N, C-alpha and C positions, 0 to 999 in steps of 0.2 A: 107498944104503947108510948115508949119514950121516944122512938123514930117520930110517930105521929104528933106528939108535943113539940117536939124540935122542928117538925115542918110548919106547924100551925105558926110557932113564934116567928119563924123566918119570913114567912108570909105576912105577918102583922108588921115586922119591921120593915120590909120592902114596901109595904102599903103605907105607912107613916113616913117613909123617907121620901116616897112619890108626891104625896100629899106637901110635905115641907119643901121639896123644890118648885112645884107649881105655885105655892103661895109666895115664895121670894122670887121666882125666875118668871112671872106671868108676861112681862112685856115681849113683844113679838120682836124676831131678828130675820134678816133675810139672807139665805143660802145661795149664792150666785153659781150655777151650773155651765152656764156659757153666756154668750151675747144675746141679750134679750131674753135669756132663761134664767129665771129665779123662782125659788120656793121661799114662803113667808110662813113661818109657825112660831109659836112661843120658843123661848130660851131654854125653857125646861125640857123640850122634846129632844133638844141637842144632847142635853146631859143625859137624859133617859136612853137615847140612842146609843151613845157611847158605853154607858152601861150595859144595856141590853147586847150590844155586840160583843163586848167582853166577857158576859155571862153565858153568851152562845158559844164563843169559843172553849170557854172552861167546860162547859157541858158536853160540847163536843168531844174534847179531848178526853173527858171522864167516859164517855160512851164508847169511844175508840179503845181506851184502857180496857174497860168492862168486856167489851167485844173480844179484844185480844186475849185476856185473861181466860174468857169462855172457851174460845177456841183452843188455847193452850191445853186446858182442861180437857178438853175433848181429844186433843192430839195425845196427850200423855196417857189417857184411859185406853185410846186405840193403841197406841205404842206397848204399853203394858200388857194388853191383851194378846198383842201380836207376840210379844217377847215370851209370854206365858205358853202361847200355842207353840212357839219355836222350842222352847225349853223342853215341853211334852213331846214333841216330835225327836228332839235330840236324846232324851231319855229312852224312849221306844226304840230309837234306831241303835242306840248304844246296847240295850237290851237284847236286840236280834243279832248284832254283830257278836256278842259275847255266847250266844245259843247256836250259832252256826249257820243262821239265815244271812248269809253275805249278800246275795242280791237285793233281798228285801231291806237289808241295813243301808245299803247305799241308796235304794231309792227313798226313804224316809229321812236319812241323814242329809240327802240333797234338798229335800224341802225343807228341812229346819235351816240350812246354810242359806238358801235363797231367802226366808223369812228373817233371818238374823245373819248378815255376811261377817258381822264382828265377832261372832260367838267362837272363840278358840277351840274349847272343848268339841263342839260339833264339827268344825273343821279336822281337828286331828282325828276323830271317830271316823269322819268320810274317808279322810285320806287312808286310814287302816284297812276300810273295806275295800279299795283299790288295790292295796299291797297285798291283801288275802288273797286276791286274784292275780297277781303279778302284774297288775297294770301300773307299773312304776311311773310313768310320765304324766297319767293322769293324777296320781296322787301328788307327784311334785307339783303340778300346776295347781291344785288347790292350796297345798301349803305355801306357794309363792304368792298367791293371792290373798290369803289370810296376813301373810307377813307384811304386805305392802299397805294394808289397813289397820294393823295392830300396832299399838304404840309402844316404843321401846324396844328391847330386846329380849325374847323369851326364849329360855334356853333350850326346852323341851322342843320347841318349834326348829330353833337352828339346828338342833341336833338331828332331827328326823329330815330336814332338807338337805344335810350334808350327807346323811347315808344313802338318802334316795338318788341325790344327784351323783353319787358313786356308781349306784347300780345302772343308772343310764349313761354312764361314760362321761359325765361331765364333772372331771375332777377339779376343774378351775373353780366352778360353782360351790362345789363341796368344800375346797380349802376356804374360801371366802366365808362361807356359812360357819365353819369350825372355829376360825380365827377370831369371829365376831363372839362366839360363844365362851371361847376361852378368855378373852378379854373381860367377859362379864363374870366369869367364874375360873380363874387360873389355878386354884386349886384340885381341881376336879380330874381325878385319874382317868375316869371314863373319857370325857371330853379330850383329855390330852392324848389319850390312846387313839381315838377316832381322828384328831387332827394330824397325828404322826403317820397313819394310815393313808390318809387323803394326800399327804405331803411325798410319801413314797410311791403312791400311784402315779404321782405326776413326775415321778423322777427327780425330786427333789431330796435327795438321801441325806445330805450333810444338815439341812434344817430338821427334816423328820428326826435325825439321830438326837439331835438338840432338844426339841419336843420330847422324845422318848426318853431322855436322861430326865427331864423335869418329871415326867409320869413316874418314872422308877424311885425318884426322890419322894413322890407324894403318896405313892402306892403304900397302904398299910396293911392289906389282905394278904397273910402268909401264901395263901394258895395262889394268888396271881402275881407274886413277885418273882417267881422264876421264869415265868412266862414273859413278864415284862422286861426282865433283865435280857432274855434270850432277843426279844425284838430290839432292845436297845443295841447290843452287840452286832446282829445282823446288818442294821442300818449303819452302823460305824463302819462296817465291812464294805457294804455297797458304796458308802462315799468315799472310801480310801479308794476302791476299784475305779470309780469316775472321776478321781482327781486328775486335772490335766498336768499338774507339776509333777514330775517323778521323784523330786527330792521330799516334797510336802506328803506325797503317798507312802513312801518308806517311813517317813516319821511317824504318820498314822498307823501304820502296821505295826512297828516295832511298840508303839504305846499300847496297841491293843494285846501285843502278845505279853506286854509287862502286866496289863491290867488283868487281863482273863487267859492265862496260859492253858485253860482248859478249853477253849472254843479255837480249834483246829483250821478253819478257813483262813484266818489271816497269817497263822503260822505257817501253812504250806504256800500261801501266795509269796510272802516274804522269803522262806526257802527257795522258791523257783526263782524269784530275782535275783538272789544273791548267787544262785547257779548258773544263771544266764550271765550275769556279771562277772563270773570266774572266781567267785568267792565260795569254793566247794566246802572250805573248813566251817566257815560261817553257817551254811546250810546243814553241815554235819553236827554241830553243836545245837541246832534248833531241833533237829530229828532227835538226838540222843537224850537232850533236856527234858523234853516232852515225854519221850518213852520211859523216862524214870519215875514220871509223876503218873502216868498210866498208858499201859500197853493197848495200842491202836494198830489196827490192821493197815489203815492207810500209811502210817508211819513207818511200819515195817517194811512195807513196799516201796516207799520213796528213799529210804535210808538205802536199801540193797540195791535201787536202782541208779542213785547218786553215784556208787562206786563202780558199779558194772558198767554204767555207760562211759566211765572213765579207764576201763579197762583195769581196775583194782578191786574187783568183788572181795577179796581177802580183807580188805580193810573194814568191810561190815561185820565179819565173822565176829570179832572181839566183843562189840557191843551187843550182837545177838546172844553169845553166850553169857554175857554178863546178866541179861534179862532172863535167863534159865534160873537164877539162883533165888531161893525163896518162895518160889511158885511152882504150880504144876500147870500153868496155861499152855493149851496147844499151839495156839497162834505163834509165838516166838520160835516155838520147836519146828513148826512148818517153815516159817521164815529161815531159819538156820539152815534146813534142809535144801531149800532152793539156794541159799548162799554158797553152800559147799558144792552143790550142782555147777553153779556159774564159776566157782573157783577151781572147779574140774577136781576135786577132792572125792572121787566117787565111791571110794570105800567109807569113809566116814559118811557120806550122805546115806549109802546103804544100810549102815548100822543105824542111823536115826531112823530111816523108815521102818527097819526092823523093829525097834523098840516101840515105835508107834503102833505098828500093827498088833502088836502083842499087849497093849495097854488100853483097857475100856476108858470111857469117859465117865465123868460122875453123872452127867444129865444123859440118861438113857435115850431121850430124844434126840439128841445131837448126834449127828453122824460125819465122823471125819472121812469116811470111805471115799468121796469123791476128790477131796484134797490128795490123799494118799495115793490113790490111782493115779492122779495126774503127775504127780511128782515121780511115781515109779515108772510112768511111762516116759516120762522127759529123760529120766535115768537109762532105761532102755534104748532110748532113741541115740542118746549120746555115746552108748556102748555098740549101736549099731546093731541093736538086736531088734530088726524092725517088726517081726512079726508079734513078737511079745509087746512091743511097743503101740502097736495098733490095736491089739485086744484090751490093753489098759487105757487106752485113749478112748476107746469105743465105751468102755466100763464107767470111765470117768463121766461122760456126755449123758449116759443113763443114770446116774446116780440120783440121789434124793434131791440136789441143788447142784447149780453151777459151782465149779471148784472157785474158791476164793472170792465168790460173789458178795455182795454187802446186802445189809437190810437196815432199815430205818428203825431205830431205837424208839420213836415215839410211834410211829404208825404200822411198824413191821412190814412196810412195803418193801419187795426186793428189788435190787439194783444190780446191772452187771460189772458195774465199776464205781469208783468213788465219784461225787459231784458234792459241791458245796452246799447244795439244798436239796430237800425232798418235794415230791409233788404235793406232801401234805402241808408245806409251809415253813417246815422248820428247818434251821440251819446247822450244818455240822453235826449231824447225827446219826449218819451212815456208818456202819462197821461191818466187819466182817460176820458173816453168819456163825462162824466159829470162833469168832473173836474173843468171847468171855468164857469159851469150853474149857474146863478143867480136867486133867487126866487123874485117874484113880491111882491109888498107890499100888506100886507092883506088888503081885502076890507073893507071899513069903515062902 
């Protein structure tokens, strides 16, 4: 009603204005178009024409604006409807994914992403459906596509891209993704661990060790601190091995031995380098100092080998005997028996073997027979008792395990000899199978 009254008043006002103009501007005027061409009409028409032209322009603008608004409203409704349909497809696809219908989930989620290419949740779910089928390259392509259209740095997206890039062998892309993620969230232990792993895969151990150190500083979960520290130490060790400057490598190894004396790989490597440089006393001090903290099979082997190779096996006997005090461990007694053999003290070795054969182990599942048989065979061979030696050697080979073999303390995987790392990924955890075996007290 008010709009109609307003329009009526506007018409009345315009009509009054037109009558007023014609009343005062009734005289004729000439409008020249060209030579010999002109139009004659009242002045009022000139004024009314200008007003009409301006009104037409205004009306046209208003009409275009109204049409644009109408089109935008239609477009918004269509977009909202399309987004709603895409959301429904995303929810359905996610439900199928978690229910185990991977193929159906991929189909539905693919439709959702096509309808709404900027939907991060749908893209992540679609990538997951490909990951479930181990289609790593397809999953990575989807995530890279959403990353190109997504504004800013999305931590979840970057982390997934990094992990998938590693699976496809593209460690460079993984490093770039994790580096960006860490810049956004520098205090996340998980991101720092993933970043460190990517750097290590690329062989950048020094930078990986630095990142792992930051991860260790940020890790607050006690159950993960030990694993994080082990990773940090292994990366520092590998960085030292890769260091081209020998003096710098030695400095790094010495620092590691001081910081983590329980971690054997750098200590063993440092002792090897000292031995090669002619510093046998330095290597001996390293072995003895570490054995005082913990008896490890590889330390016993290396200590004895150090002096045996120099033709002085008797120098290892005193520290080996010292290790027997205050414990009933079988490992140093076995090492002492082998040292006595190298020193050609056959009677003392025979006595040690006899005592070992008469003493049971506390752990009934651990058998020392292969080690005892091997040592007895070596003694018989040294005494030129060939037939007895052959029998003992055969019995040692057929025992419950390879004599003086190793076993990973983390995964229990056997190994014939010491190595810095195990196939399970841990470093410095190989130990003699009988390394922690204790002997029972002798019967009274």
